[in-house]
Residue, then its C-alpha position, 0 to 999 in steps of 0.5 A: x654717548x656724552x663726551x666729557x668736558x675738556x678742562x680749561x687749564x691743567x696744573x700738574x694732575x689737577x684739571x680745571x673746568x668752567x665754572x671752578x671744579x676741579x678734578x685729580x683722577x690720578x689721586x682720586x678727588x674732585x671738588x665741586x665749585x660750591x665746595x671751595x670755600x669750606x674751611x677744612x676740607x683740604x686737610x685730608x690733603x695732608x696725609x696724602x703722600x703723593x699729593x703736590x701742593x705746588x701745583x694744587x695752589x695754582x689749580x685752587x687759586x684759578x679754580x676760585x677765580x673761575x668760580x668767582x669766590x672772593x674770599x676764602x675761609x681756611x682753617x688753620x687749627x686743625x690739630 
């Protein structure tokens, strides 16, 4: 049996793993480190009623630091 890796840090229900992968099993989201800099994937969170932006933002920036993402490209004109 393969044991799942332990997260480096937790922010609410978000878990951050070595290398920058993020996971929220409560909401069913997994964001791999190679996707952290995508410009509009996070838009789907706007319709998730249980989504907690306060814990996500802390987790997201921690994951970016872990993944060595220096510049973020975030699309704001999604409507």
